[in-house]
N, C-alpha and C positions, 0 to 999 in steps of 0.2 A: 608443618602439621604432624602431630604425633601419629605413630603407627596404630595406636588404639583408635584414634579418631578416623583414620583412613579406613581401618577395618570396619568400624561401625557404619561409616558412610557407604562402603561397598555393600555391606549387608542390606542397608536401607534401600539403596538403589535396586539391588537384585530383587528384593521383595516387592518393590513398586512395579518392576518389570513383569513380575508374575501376573499382574492384572491386565497386561496389554492384550488386545484382541485385534484381529485383522478384519477390516471392513472394506467394502468397495461399493461403488455405485453400479446398479444393474444396467445391462444392455438388453433391449427387447426388440431387436430388429433394426436398430438405427444404422444408417450408412456412415461409416467413418473411413479414414485413411490409415493404412498400415504401411510401415516401412520394413521391407524384407532385408534379410542378411546380405543379399547381393546389391543393396542400395536402391532397388526399385520401390516406388510408392504406388499402391493400388487402392481403389475404393472397394469396400466390401460391406456386407450386412453382418451384424454381430448380435448373438444372443449369449447371455451369460454374465459373468462377473470376474473378479480377480482370481477365483479358484478354478474356474472352468469356462471355456468359451467354445461356442459353435460358430464357425465362420462360413458365410455363404457368398456366392457370386451375386451380382446385382439382379440376375434373373433366377435366383433361387436354388442353385446347385451347391451342395456342400463342398468345401475346400479343405485342404490340409497341407501342412508344411512337408515338403519332400526333403528328407534328411540328406539325400545324396547330392541334390542340385542346389538346395537352399531356396528353391522356388516355391511359390504357392500354387498348388496343383488341384485339379478336380479329384474328388475323393470317391472311393467305393468303400464298402464295409467288409471286414473279415468274415469268414464263414461262421464264426461263433458270435458275430454281432458285437464284439467287444472293442474293436479298434477301427479307426479309419485307415485306409490303405491308399497311398498315392497312385493314381493312374499314370503318373509321369507326364501328363499333359498340362502344360503351363496355363495358368489363368491369366487372362488379359481383360481388364475392365472396359476396354474399348470395343470388345466384340462379345456377342452372346454365344451360348453354347450351340444354338442352331447355326450360327455363322460358321462355327468350327466343324459341325457335322457335315455341312455341304462344302467343305474345303476340298482341295485336290488330293489330300492324303487319305487313302482308303483305310489304313490301319487306325488312324486317329478317329475317323468317322465311325468305324465299327465299334471302337471302345466307347465313344461318347453316346452312341445310340442306346447302349445298355444302362446308362446312368439314369437315376431318378432324382427328382427334386426333394429338398428338405429332408434328406436321410439323416438319421440319428443313431448312434450306438445305443446299446441297452441301458435302460435307466439305472439299473443296479451298478453298472460299470461307471456311469457318470458319478453316482454317489461315492463310489470308491475313489475315483480320481479327485473329487472335491476333498475328501477326508485326507488323502495323501498330500494334496497341495497345502492344506492347512497345517499339517505336521511339518512339511519341509520348509515352508516360508518362515524364515527366522527360527530355524529348528533348534537354535541354542537357547530358546526360551521354552519354559513349560507354561503355556499361555491359556489359563482358563478365561472365561468371559469376564470382562471388566465389571460386568453388572452382577457378579456373584456376591458383591459386598452388600450386606443388608443394613439398612438404617431404620430408625423409628419412623413409623408412618402413623401419625396421630389422626384420630377420627374427630371430626368437628361436630358440634351440636347442630340441630336443625336450623336452617335458615341463617347460618353464620358464614362468614368467609372461611372457606376450607383451608386448613394448613397445607403448605406446599409439601408434596411427596419428595423426600430427600434422597430418593433412589438414584437420581441423576444429578448433574451439576447445575446449581443455580448460577445464572449469568445475568446480573443486573449491574449496570454502570458501564465504565469505559474499559475496554480490553484492547491490548495491542499484540498482534502476532508478527511473525517474520515470514516474508515471502522470498525464497531463494531462487534466483533465476539461473538456469544451467543451459549451456549449449555444448556441442561436441565438435571434435576436429572434423568430423564428416557431416555435421548437421548445424549450420549457422542459424542464428536467430533471425526471424522475419518480423517479429513483434517487438517494438522498442521497450526499454525500461519505462519511459514516460507513459506509454500506452498501458502497460501493466499496472502502474500506479493508479491510473484512472480506473482501470478494471476492478481493482480492489477497493478504492477509497472515494472516488468522485461522487458527489451528490449531483443528480441529474444526468447520470451516465446513460448513454444510449448507443454507443459504438457497436457495430456489427449486429444491430437489431436487438441487443440486450435490453431488458426492462429494468434498468438500474444496475448498480455495482454490487459487489459482495457486501459492502458496508450497508448499502441501502436495503438490500434484501432482509438482513437481520434486524435493521431498524424497523422495517415495516412489520415483520411477523411478531416482533416483541413489543409493539406499540411504543416504540422509541425507548424502551427500557434497556436495550443493549446497543451500545455504540462500539462497533468492532472495526478497527483499522489495522492495516498491515504496513510494516516498514519493508520496502522493496529494495533488494540488493541490486548491484550491477550484475551483468551476466558473468558467471564463472565458466571457464572452458575446461571441460573434463579432461582427464589424462588419457582416456582411451576412447575409441569409437563407441557409438551408442550400442551396437550389437554386443560388445564385450560385457556390458552390465546386464543387458536383457537376457543373455544366454546363461548367466549364473543364477539359475533358479534357486531362490531361497536366501541369496546373499548379495545379489547384484545391486538392488536398490539401496541396501544398507551401506555397501561399499561406496556408492556414488554420493550418498547423502553425507556420510562421515568425511569423505574426501573434500566436499564443498565446504562443510562447516569448519573443518580444520584450516582451510585456506583463509576464510574470513576471520577466524580467530587470529591467525598469523598476521593478517593485515590490520589488526587492532580495530576491527569493526565495532561500533558502539551498540551493544546489546542491552544497555541499561534500561531502555524504555519498555522492554518486553514484559508482558504479564506472566506471572508464574503461579503455580500451586504453592501451598504453604511450605512444601519440602524443597522448593527451588526449581522444580521442573517447569520449563517453558510450556505454556498451555497450547499454543498454536504454532506449529512449524509447517509452512506450506512450501513444498518443493515443486517448481514448475520447470519442466524441461522442454527444449525447443523441438518442434516438428511432430510428425505423426508418431503413434505408438510403434515401438520396435517389436516386430513379431517374428519369432522363429517357431519352434515347437513350444508355444507358450511364451511368456515374457515376464521377467521380474519387474519390468517397468510398466506393467498394466496399472492404470489408475487405481489406487487403493489407499487405505489408512491403516497404519500399524505402528511399530516401534523399533528402535535400534538400541544397541548398548549405549549407555550414557556418554555423551560428549560434553565435557565441562568447560565453562567459561572461566579462564584463570582469574584468580583473585576474588571470585564470588562464589556463592553457593548455587548459582544457576547452572542448569545443564539441559541438554536436548535429549529427548527420547521419542516421545510420540510425534508422529508426522502424518501428513497426507501427501501423496505424489500424483501429479497430473501432467499430461502433456499440453503444450500450447499449440493449438491449431492455427491455421492462417487467419481464421476468424474465431477468436476465443469466445466460448459461451460460459455463462456463469453457473449453469445447473449442476455440473459435476462437483465443482469446488464448493458450492453451497452444501451439497449432500455430504461431502467429506468433512467439512467444518462442523456439520451437525454432530459427527462423531467426536471431533477434536474438542470443540468448545463445551458441548452439553453432555457428551457421553451417550448420545442416542444410538441405539442399535439399528441394524437394517430391518426393514419391515417387508422384505420380499423373500421369496422361497429360493434358497440357494440351489436346490436340486431341480427347479423348474417344474415341479409337480403342480404348482399353482402360481398365480401372479402376486400373491401377497395383497397389499393394498393398491398395487398397480399404479394407475395414474392419479390417485387421489391423495398421495402423501409424498412429501419431499424425500422421506427415508425409504420409500419403495421406488417406483420408476417415475414418480411425479417430477423428479428433477429434469426429465426430458421433455416436459410439456412445452409446447411452442418451440420444438427443436432444441430444448435446453436453454432458451433465451428468457423464458418466463416461468421458472419453476414454481410449483404450487406450494402453498403453506403446509405445515405439518398438522398433526392432530391435537386436540385440546389437552390430552393427557401429557404429551411431551411439552407443550407450552406451559402447562401448569407446573410441571416438574422444573422447568427453567426459571420459574418465578414470574412469568409474564401474565398469566391468565388470572382474572378475577373469578373465582369459583365459589359457588354457593352449594352447601351440602343439603341434600334432601334425604328423607327416610320414609318408611312406610306409614308414619303418622302424619306426614305432610300432605295437606289437601288444599285445593283451590286452583285458581288460574294464575299462570306464570307467563311472563314476557321475556323475550331474549332478543337483543339486537344482533345484527349480522356483522361478522368479521371484526369485532372490536375486543377480542380476547376475553369475552364473557362466556361462562359455561356453568352448567349445573352438574353436580356429581352425586351419584347414588352408590354408597359404599356398602360392601359386604362386611357387616360387623363381625362375622365369624372368621372371615379370611381377608385380612387387610390388603392382600395383594390383588384383590378383585374389585372391580367397580364398573359403573356405567358413567360416561361423560356425554352430556347433551349440549349441542351448540347449534347456532344458526349460520349456515354458509350461503352466501349469495355471490353472484358473478361480478365482483369488483375487487380492486386491490390485489393482494396476493392469492385470492381465490378466483381470479378471473379465468384461469385455466382449469378450475375444478370441473370434472366431467358432469356434475349435476349439482342442484341446489335444493335447499330446504332444511328442515330440522334434521341434524346429523347426529346419529347415536353411535358412540364407540363403546364396545365391550372390551375392557382392559383386564389382563391378568399378567402382571410383570414376571410371573414364573413361566409364562408361555413363550412361544417363539413363532414368528411368522414363517418359519421353515416347516411348521407342523400344520397341515391343512385338514387333519382327520376329523375335527369337530367333536372329539370325545372328551370326557372329563380329564383324561390323562394327557392328551395331545391336542393342542389347539393353538390358535394365534395368540401372540402377545397383545396386539391391538387388532380387533376385528371390527369391521364396519357392519353394523346391523343393516342388511340389505332389505329395504322395505318390501320389495317384490317377493321375498321369501324363496328365491331361487338358489341362493348361495352359490352364484356362478363364480365367485372368487375362489372359494375353497374347492369347488368342483372343476376349476380350470376351464370354464366355458367361455368367459369373456372378462373384460375389464369393467370398471365402475361405469354406470350410466345413470340417466336422470330418474329411472324407476327405483333406484336404491336409496332415495331420500324421502322423508316423510313430509307430506303437505296435503292440504285439501285439494282433491283432484287426483291423488295417487293413493296414499295410505295415511289414515288419520288416527290410528291407535297403535299402541305398543304395550303389551302386557303378557301375563302368563298364558293367556288363551289365544294369542295371536300368532301368526307366522310371518316373520320370526317372533320368538317370544323373549320375555325378559327374565327367564330363569337363569340362575347361576349355572356355571359349567357342570356342577355335580347334579343338576336336574332339579334342585330345590327351588321353589318360587322365591323370587327376590322381594316381592311386594311392590315393585315398581309397576304402576299402571297409568299409562298416559292415554288420554282421550282428547277428542275435539281439537286436533292439531289444525292450525289456521292455514289459510292460503299463503302462497309465497309472498313474502314482503321482507323489508329490512328490519321489521320489528314483529316477529312471529309470536304466537301464543299457543299454549297447550294447557290442559287441565290434568291435575293429579287427582285420582278418584280411588274409592275402594275397588277391590277386584270385583267385576260385575258377575252376576249370576247368568252365565251365558248358556245359550242352547248349543247343541252340537253343531260343529261347522258344516258338516254334511250329514243329512239324516235320511236313512233308507227305511221305508215302510212297505209292508207287504200284507196281502190278505188272500185267503183261499176263496175262489169263486166257483169251485167245482161242487159236485154233489156230495162227495165223501172224501176226506183227506187221505184215506188209506187204501180202499179197495175199489175205487172207481177205475174205469179204463183210461182215464186221462188225468194228468196233473195240470191244473188250471189255476193260475194265480194272477193277481194284479199288483204292480209296483208303483211306488211314488218316491221321487227323490227331491229333497228340499235343500236349497243352498242358503245357509245362514251366514256365510262369509260376506264380507263387504264387497269383494270383487266378484265379477261374473266368472263362471267356470265353464270351459268348453265341454259340451256333452260328450264329444269324442275322446275326452281324457278319462272317462269313467267306464268301468265294467262292473257287472254284477255276477257273482259266482254262487252256484248251488251244488250240492253233492248228494248222490243217490247210490243205492245198492241194487244191482240187477245183473242176472246171468245173461240177459238179452241186451240188445242195443237199446239205448235211450234215443228214441226217434223224435224229431221235432215236427210238430204239426203246424206251428206258426208262432210268430211273435208280432203283435200288431199294436198300432196306436202309439201314443206318446206325444203329448202336446205340452209345449213350454209356455208358462204363464209368469207374469210378474207377481210379486207378493199380494198385490191388490186384485189379481185375477185377470189382468189384461193379457190378451192373446199375443204371443210372440211368434210361434211357428211350430210346425210338426217336426218330428224326428223319425229317422229310420232305425230299426233295431235288427241286429244280426245275432244268431244263436249258433254255437258250436257245442259238440259233445265229444268227450274223449275219455278213454280208459286211463285211470290213474296208475301211477307207478306201483303202488302197493295198496292192497286193501287196508282200510284203517277203521278202527272203532274208537270213538272219542268218549262215548258214554255207554252205559249198559245196554240201552235199547236203540242206539243209533249207529248205523253203519254207512260206509261209503266205499265205492270202488270206481265210480264214474263222476266226472266233473262236467257241469254244464255252465257255459259262459255266455253272457249277453253283452254285446258291445253296441255302441250307438254312433250315429252320424247326424249332425245337424248343427243348430246354432248354440250359443252360450246360454246357460241358465243364469238369469239375472241374480245379483247378490241381494242381501238383506231380505231373504225369505222367498225369492223366486223359486219356482218348482216345475217339475215335469211329472205329469200323472197320466193314467190311462194306458200304461204299458202292460199288455195282456200276453201271457205266455201259455202255450199248450204243449205238453210233452206226452208221449205214450211209450210203452215198453213192448218190444218185440212186435207182435201183431196187435192190431187196434183193440181187440176184445180181451187181451190179456190184462188182468188187474195190475195197475201200475205199482202199487206198494202193498202186495198181498200180505206181508208180514207186519206191516205198519211199523217198520224199523228203519226207514230211510233217514240219513242224517238231516237233510232238509225236509222236515215233515211239518207242513203248514196246515194247521187245523182252524185257527181263528178266521172268521169271515169278515172281521172289521180291521181296517188298516192299523197296523201296529209295528213296532220295532221287534226284530226277531234275530237272535244271535246266530241262527243256523243258516242265514243267508248273508253274504258278505259284499261290501262295496269297496272297490279299488279305484284309486286315482293315479293315473300313470303307472299302473301295475304295482302300486304300493297300497297295502291295506290302510284304509282311512282310520285315523285315530280320532275318536270323538272324546270330548272332555266334559266333566261336570264340575260343579263349583268347588269341590274339595280337591281339585287338581289331580284326581285319579282317573286313569283311562276307563272309558265306558265300553263294555264289550258288545254293545248292541249293533255295531257295524258288522258283526259276524266273526266267528272264529273258524278259520279253515281247519278241517279235520286232519291236519298233519302239521308237522314242524316244517321249517324252511326247506328241508331237503326231502320232504315227504317220506321220511323214514319211520316205519311203524315200530312200536315197542315189541319186545319178544312175544312169541305167539302162543305157545302151549306149554304149560307146566303140569306134569303128572307125578304123582307120588303113589305108585302102586306097591303091592307086595311083590317082592322080586321073584321073577321067573325068567326063563331063557326065551320065551316066546311071548310077544306082545301083539295085541290087536288094537289098533288105534283108529279113531274116527277123523276123517279129513275130507276135502272136496276136490283138490286138484292133484297134479303130480308135484310132490314136494321132495326136497332133500332134507333129511333129518340128521342132526348131529347130536349124538348121545354123549353125555359126560357122566361117568360113574365115579363117585367119590366114596371112599371108605376110610374109616379112622385107623384101619390096620394095614391097608395096602395102598399103593400109589393111585393117582388119578389116571383113568383110561379114557381116551376119546375115540369114538368110532363113528364112521359116516356110512349111511346106507341110503339107497334110493328105492322108492317103491311107487308103483302105480296102483291107484285105488279104484275099487268098483263099489256100486251102491249095495248097501245092506242096512240093517238097523241094529247092529250088535256091537257092543263094546265088551272086550274081554282082556284084562280084568276091568272092573268099573273103577276109574280113577277119579280123584278130585281134580277138576280142571278150571283153569283161568285162561281165557283166550283173547287175543286182540287181532285175529284174522278170521273173518266170518266163515262159519260152516253151517249152511242152511239145511243140509241133509247129512245123514250119518253114513259112513263108508267103512268098510273093514279091510284094512291092509294086513298082511301077515309079514312081519319082519322077524327074521331069526337072527339072534345075536349070540355069538359064542363068547363067553368070558370065564375068567377063573376066579371070580369073587366068591367068597363064602356066603352061602345063602342067609346065614344068620346075621351077617353084617348089615348095618343101616346104609342104604344107598339111595341116591337121588338121581332121577332121570330128567334132564332138561331137554325138551324137544323144541327146536326153532324151525318154523315152517316158512319157506320162501318160495316165490315163483317169479318167472320172467313174464311180464305182460307183453301184449302186442305193442308194436312201435307206435309212437305218437308223432303226428305230423309236425315237422320242424316249422319254426316261426321266426320271423324277423320283424323289426320295426325300424323306421327311418326317422332320424332327427336332422334338422336343417337350420342353417342361418346363412346370411349373406353379409359380406363386408361392404357391399355397395347397394345402398337403398335408393340411389338416384333413379328416377323414372326413365330419363333419357341418358343412355350410357353406351359407350362403345365396347364394354366388356361386361359379361354376366359372370359374377363370382359365386361359386357354390362351395359351401362347407357342409359336408354330410357325415353323419354317423350311421352305419348299418349295424344294428344291435341284434345279437342272437338272444332272443328272450324265450327260447325253448330250453328243454332239459338235456339236449344232446348237441354234439358238435355237428356243424354243417360244412360240407366241402365248399370252399369259397368259389370254386369253379362253377358250382350250381347256382350261385346267386347273381342276379342282375338287377339293375336299378334304372328307372326311366325318369328323365326330367323333360316336361312338355313345355314347348315355347313356340313363338312365332318368329319367322325370319324378318318380317317387316319390310325389308328391301331385298332386291334380287341380286345378291352377291354371295360368295361362298362362305359358309360358316366353318370355323375351325375350333376344335375342342382340344384343350391341353390339360394334362394332369400335373399339378404342381407338387402334390405331396400325398402319399398314401401309406398308412401303417395300421396295424391292429393295436389294440390297447395293451397287448403284451409286448409291444415294441418290435413286432415282426414286420419289416418293411415290405410293402407290396408293390407290384408293378401292374396295375389294372390296365385293361384296354378300354378305350372310349371310342365309340362310333356315333356318327350322326346319320339318322335315317331322314332323308330329305325328300319331300314331295311324294312319299309313299302313302301318306295318310292325310286326311283333313278331318281330324277328330276334335269335335268341340271347338272348331275354329283354329286349332293348333296345327301348323304345317311342319313342325320340326319336333323330333324327340331325340334327346341325348341318351344313348344306351351305354351303361357302365357295366362291365363284366370283369371277371378275374381269370387269369391264366390257369392252365391245368396244374402248374406246380406251386400254386399259391397257398396250399395247405388247407387248414381247417379254421373255422371261426368257432371257438368253444362257447359253451353256455355262459351267458352274461358278458361275453367279450364283444367288442365292437371294432369295426374297421372304420377309420377316419380318413376322409378324402377331401382334398382341396383342388377344385377344378375351375377352369375358365373357359368361356365361350366368346369368340370374337370373330369379326369378319376379316377376310383377307385384305380388304381395303379400309378396315377400321371404321366402317359405317356404323351408325347408331342403331341400338335396339330401343324399343319402348316396352319396359318391363311390365307395365300395367296390362299389356296385352297378353302376357304369358301366364298360362294356367298354373304352372308350378311355382311361380315367383311368390314369395311371402315377405311381409314387412317384419322380419325378425333379425335382430342383431345379436342374438345368443341362441343356443341350441334349443329347439322346440320339436315335439312330435309333429310331423307334417304329412297329412294324408294326401296332399296333391303331388307328391313324388311317390311313384309306385315301386314296390319291391316284388321280386319274383324268385321262386326256388324251382329249379328245373323247368322253367317256363311258366309255372303256375303262379298267378298273382296271390300273394299272401299279405300284402300291405298296401294301403292307400286306395284311392279312387281315380280311375282314369277319367279323362275328359268325357263329357256327355256325348251323345250320338253314337254310343257303342253299338246300339241295336240297328243303326242305319246301315244300309248296304255300303260296303267299302270296296266294291269291285272296281279295279282300275284297268284290267285287261282280261281277255277271255281266252287265254291260250290253253288252259288246262280243262276247266269245266265251265258250264254255263249255269246261271241261276235256275233256268227252267229245268235243268237236269239234276238239281239237288232236291231230294225228297225226304220227308220224314213220315212214316206211317206206322200204326194209325196216328192221326193227329186231329183232335185231341187223343192222348194215350192215357192208359190207366195202370197197366202192369209192366209194360216194356215198350220200347220204341226201336224201329229199324231206321238207320240213317243210310240213305242210298245216294250215290253220286257216280258220275262217269268221268274217267280220266282219259285224256288224249296222250299221256305219257306217264311212265312210272315216276313217282315223286315221294319225298318225305311228306307225311300228312300230320298236321297238328290240329286236333279237334278240341275246342274249349267250349264249355257250356256255362252261361252266366245267368244269375237271377235278374230280376228287373231292377235291382240296385247296383248292377254292374259288378257284382261279386262273383268271382269264378268259383263254381262248385264242383266241376268235373273236368278232368283233362285226360285225353286219349291220344297216344302217339303211335303212329305206324311208320316203320322204317321203309325206305324206298324199295328195298328188295321184297318186302311183303305186300306192297301195293300191286295192283294189276291194271293193265290196259282195259278200258271198257268199264263194265259195272263193278262197283265196290259196295259192299254192305257191311255196316257196323251195327252190332247188337248192343243196346244200352238197357240195363235193368232198372233204370230210374233211381239209382243210388248215387250219392255224391262220393267224393274221394275219401270220406271217413267211413264209407260203407253203410251210411244211413240212407233210408228212403227219403226222397225229397217230398216237400209238401205240395199241395195243389197250387197252381199258379201258372204264370207265363214265364218262359225261359227263352234265352237267345242262344242259338247254336252258331258257332263261328268255326269255319274250316279255313285253315291257312295252308296254302300250297305254294312253295317258293315264296315270292313276295306278293302273292295275291290272296285276298281275304274275301270269303263268301259267308253270308249269314242267312239264317232261317229262324222263324219263330216256332216254338214248341209250346203247346198247351197241355198241362197235366191235370186230369180230372179223375179222381179215384172214386 
């Protein structure tokens, strides 16, 4: 061969290799065997992929390779959270960590007691390690993604067979790959060559529980359009031990593969039957090595797909480069090899999230973690887009002009495509998936809608125009739990009659393109589940708002009466019912005095036809806003009033709740409520109407209503602040310049003056002044303000400056103040991984979310889970995993209060708290906890008896788990019977010695009781809805023997006077609880 030809060929091969990418199958907690450098084989749980792995013991403790001993040891985390540190305590899969804790070695026991389950290093460090691994693996390549090559993507006319997208490789016909079997001097083969031939090629294969061979899998998902077989070699014995190749990160696999190929070339192996690309590269090279994965500190032999420098077959233009490598277990499974051959054969990319921030398509696709379905023995099919790209799917194009009823059969490679004519990389694919064939392990069934953008990546879970998945499953329940990393795919993510029957620009999820523009795809009347489903394509409907809030004034005068009195109505136009406790209504007022709550009554839920469903409870809070804010010329706000609800769901399709009546007053009862007629929420109309000055929220998010032109409708309410409640600059004055200024304001402000001159530099001066009332401005300025001043005040601020008086100067004055503190708030989300009614283990997955504007010390937070013991044996609580969303790992304490209460039929409560050194939970941050409760004898629980148990397999707001800050309940509802006497012993006080007088009371109340010994005293006062309104704490040293008297001014913890009604006084001393009823009549 001439030197010119050799040079040309070298350049050609090099350019081809530039397109190689590294892929691997994901691990999501599967139990696998690892072979350590000392030769030991252990079982572990694995999360991760070729680029990064987290290894755990079978009982959930993180492990790491100890570089000094070569052993797999229990791990702790470095002080900066960036690395795992070996404890030096060897892992043994035959015993749990608890077994080791109670061993005879006190040093080991002390170390292990400090360990926490499921610990992880910082997410940013994981991303960094992934990127470094990508660079180092085959680092002699510059490897952009193989999918960067763009091909023509033709658009088809309506109702014609759609052209195949040429972005990936078409695979129709017969293809032959090579399967190279490798063993090691220290790792013999346990699976024979004949067994591996059957594994790859046999029709009717079912060894080791597999549902077919590799060949059968691809025949099935291609509707017999691809017949893929492999020539299987004899076992080659590697030159070195397995650990030699595993430890050479970035080159070990390439060295092993090259070594094996050169051996078979030397042995004149017949490669003539192998299928190649046009350039001679062998399409499919499968490397299968004997035994478990070799694991040291990482492993170059971790199953993956990538490329090596070209190895040529002499006398031909054929060469090897792209490959996949997998280990051969004692019971081989087909899932991983099917996944890796998806890369080799068709060029499909991974559809999982490398960084672990989301599960990608999780268990719903071969190219995510669906290769592990049924333990990897029955991997699920891939999506319609990939099958279309491979040339297997019969796809019909739709567009916005297409109307009518359409039918689609299940699992037969039929699909509809709706193409974005302006961006050919984007489209929707619609198919019918049912539980048979290669969709038998699909986690749900029904009409399946994929949103495809081949410029995206399933490493991007952000759901923004710039960052989103390559293939997204349109999750019919609208919860987006894949992107939000809440759970995997379930049956509620598919469309069918009985779940969700429409998909369009006005639904959730919607059919808009990623840039937010309407696609024109509007699917209605989706049929019930069947092997031949139907749906209708219609014009975009003229829809009502999904949730509609109406209000009317029922007071005498909207502005200057002594009470603010309104009625509310909420209408649910969505198809699904909406829990009333997920909704809140907010209003905003301006007042120098407190906004006091006289009451919030009524609220009855009806169906759209007026059938009674049930009553609701309403709760009202008032708090001072962070900043005064003015949104319009005559509307101001500095106080926010929130109404929350408790009760049943509002039925869909026009169900409503009406008769919610609210009464507020300001300061004293006779004070005019809105004397200036300038409150932000100023309701004048006495007929129910939509009003943009009162807002409706669902799960703390402002509800977006929509009209037919796809523009947002503002009548759900505009909060009078931006997301951060930051007001615009406050006062701008342009006076004639003098050295003494008199300025009007209302509070103690700090003013920053900026002087600008065309002839001299800018000066910035800061002065502080306290103002007193007057009615004078000197000089009279032109003013624009966005912080309200209801009276005029005269401060005197003397400013010394050197500016020439004839120069033009501008004074900008910015007024700020610090408000009183706002009560911290949390909410609790919950799901369980065990929905079985009869079970020996209660599994809890909790998120404690700080939804206030300030940080909360974790040590002040506690959570209670209420349940029944069912049988008389010891309950044990275990914390499996705890961390904040900022990846700060926690070590909470969990205690079980047993037989101390019998509240609402519940005789157990799990109390979860956090240690003093746990730090803070910042605003919008959450602490995530994974907990278990079980008996010491593993007896069963009946979860339907448990108050806090919920039928939720993804995170939901859950009011039956209660949350507390400094002992005060701020979230959820405790079991009923709270007002019932809970006296268990009478060691400290007697009920007959607990007094409240006067009772009924109008102005104040005296709480009197007698102590037999000094004790810490917790006094909690609840309204009739079991909502804590007041908390009083007396330390032991401040209590006294004999008579104790506590004065209560009838104000709640927000310093607002309470309304008339019945309240429950609860006094807790040590473990004893005493109650008394208080009647307030003013």
